[in-house]
Each structure stands twice: as structure tokens, then as C-alpha cells.
N, C-alpha and C positions, 0 to 999 in steps of 0.2 A: 349603510343604506343599500348599496348595490348588492351586497351579499344577501340582504333580506329580500330584495326583489327576485334574485335568482332562486332563493328557497321557495318563495310563493309560486313562482313560475313552475318550478319542478313539481310542487304539490298539485297544482292545477292540471299539469300534463299527466301526472300519475293517476289522478282521479278520473279524468276523461278517458284514459286508456282502460282503466278497470271497469268503468260503467259501459264502455263501448263493447266490451267482450261479454257482458252479461246477456243472457237470453231472457226474453219476456214475451208471453202470449205467442203470437205468430212470428216474432222476430227471433231468429236463431242465434243472434250475436255474431261476433267476429271470431274466426278461428285462425290459429297460427299454423301455417303449412297444412291447409285443408286437404291437399292431395294425399296426405298420409292417412286420412280418416275415411275417405270415400273411395271405395274400390270400383274399378270398371266392371268386374264380373257381376252377374245378377245376384242380388241378395233376396232370399225368399221372404224376409220379414219386413222389407221396406218396399215402397211403391211410389216412385216419383215419375210421372208421365210427361212433365213439362220439359221439352228438349232444350229450352233456354236456361233452365235452372242451373246457376253456377257457371254460366258460360264466360263470365268476365274473368275467371281465373283458370279456366280449363286448359289443359295441355294434352288432352286425350288423343288428338290426331284424327278424330272422326267428326269434328265440327259440332259436337254436342256438348251440353253443359256438364260440368264436373259432377253434379248431383243426379243427373238423369240416369236411371238404372232400370228401366222397364224392358221387357222382352218383346220385341215386335213380332216374334214367331208364334206367340200364344194369343188366344182370344183376349181382347181388352188389354193387351200388353202385360198380362199377368206374369209375374216371375214364378210363383208357386201355384201349381194346379192341384185340384183335388184328385185323389186316385179314382179310378173307375169304380162304379157301384159294385158291391159284393167282392171287392178286392180282398184277398186274404194275405195278411202280413206273414212273410217268411223270415226266419231268423238267419243269421250269418251262415249257419250250417245247412240251410235249406229246409228246416223243419217246419211243418205246419203246426198250428196251435193244437195243444192237447185238449181234446173235447170230451174225454170220458168223464161222465158225471161222477161227482164225489161219492155217491151212494153205490157205485158200481165197482167196488173193490174186487169182488170175485171175478168179474169179467176182465178187469185189468190184470189180475194175477194169472189168468189163464192165457190171455191173448196178446197182451202188450209186451213187446220185446225191445231190447236196446238196439237202436239203429246205428250206433257208433261201433267201429272196430276196436277191439281191445288191443291196446298198445302199452308199452312201458311209460310213454309220455302221458297217455291218458290216465293211467293209474297214479302217476305222480301228481297230476292236477287234481285227481279225485281225492288223494290223501290230503292235499293242502286245503281243499274246499271242505272236506270232512272235519278237519281240525278247526276250521273257522266257524262252521255252522252247526256241527253235530256233537263234537267231543265234549262240550260242557255238560250235556246230559248223558250221552251214550258212552263216554269215556274214550280215550285215545285208542284203546285196544278193542273197543266195541263190547266191553263187558258190562255196560250199564252203570259204571262207577265213576262218572264224571263228577265235577264239583256239585252240579245241580242234582245229578242222579243219586248222590250220597245223602242228600237231604230230602228228596222226594222219592219215596219208595215206589217201586213198580216199574222203573225204567228197565226194559228188557235187555238181556244180553243177546248179541247176535250169534253166540257160540253154542248155546244149548237150547233144547226145547224146540217148540214149533217155529220160533222166529229164525232159528238157524237154517230152516228149510224153505222159507218163503221165497217166491220167485222174484226176478228182477222187475217184472211188471207190478207186483205187489209193493215192492220198496219204492219204486218211482211214484206210484199213485199216492202212497202215504206221505212222501215228501211233498208232493204237489198239493194235496188236499187236507193233510193232517189226519189224525186218528186218535180218539180218546183225548188225553191231555196234551198230546203233541199238536201244535198249531200248524196250519198250512204254510208252506214256504214257496208256493208257486209264484208269488209276486216278488219275492226277494231274490230268488235264484233262477237264472235263466234255464231254459229247457236243456241246453247242452251241458251246463254245469250240473244239473240234477242227475243226468245220466252218468256223468263222471263220478259223482258221489255213489250212485248205485253200483258202479263197477268196483269201487273201493270197498263198499260195504260187503259185497259178495266175496271179496278177498278175505275180509275179516271173518265172515261166516265159516270159512274153511280152516282158519287157524285155531289151534287148541290153546 
């Protein structure tokens, strides 16, 4: 009899504990060790302006609630602010966006140049990127005999003919915007990585 009561009591306690932890509507539920989940640094994707929120469990040392995470130094205590109007995103290497129109291949071929210094490390990166993105069609040696190139006739070789003489600006523009049956890769490959591929393709152009 006593054992049965203990069992029922344990089941009730377990049920209450499980339901208490569940979140519903505006009730966030209970958390185990909430200090592990709520960081003091400002988080751009959350905005809690109530300084008392979570104060009952806070040990921050600034007399504010554990969940409070607004930035008092920004307008409206915002954590993430919009960039200034007309701000232009720069990449890690400091490159501005490539804005040459897709129909301006001749312009790119004549005037667009590689802003990156040629180094052995850059060529190594270029080779790795070329194998990943280009070799399936153009072949590992740039002869147009990749697995896809063998099935789809017309993939050019970098080693002979007009393609062996095209400029770095031409190659970069075609990688970015595509040409003929080759699709654009500007959205898949960063600007820096495209220039690395260009550097490696130019190496292939010189090889017999």
C-alpha cells in the first residue's frame, strides 16, 4: 500500500515537473540553469527592454534582469542598427561589388584586372577552387575534357585557340556572369575566390 502511494506521488511530481517546463503562448516555461542560455553581451536578433526581466535569477552584477539585453547607447535601445543609406558592402579583402554589366564582356576583357597579388599560396587556393567548381566541365588540366565536357561537346580548352589568349578580366567576367552554356557563378563563389580561380586558369593557359 505504502509502495503504491510512493509510486503515485512520484508520477505526480514527474508530471508537474514536465508540464512546468513546457512553454505556451507568452509563458516561456522554466529553464534549467538559465544563465547558460542568456548571455550578457548584446544579441542583434533579440530585443528585451524590460530591465526587470529575469531579475529573480540574475547574477550579472549590474542589478539588471538576466534576460535584459538592450543597448542603452543606441536609439530606442536597439542592439542592431541599420547601416547608413547608400552603404556599400565590402568583402573581407576590401573589394567593392563587381558592377560591370553582364553584356559588357569586351569592356571587362580590356580594363578589368586582378587586384590580388600573385603568390604561391594564392595559386594553391585557386587550384583547389578550380577542381571544385570548374574541373567537371573544363577538365583538371584545362583541356575541356572533364566528365561533363566529354558528354557535352564544345567545352573549350584553355590551351589552344582564342581561349588560350583571353585576358584575366575576360575570365573573371565569364565566371561571374556566365557565357553561352556556362552558367553564372557570381552568387556561388566569392569575388576573392573568383580571382584565385582566374589566376590558376591563366597558369593552365600557359601549359602545353
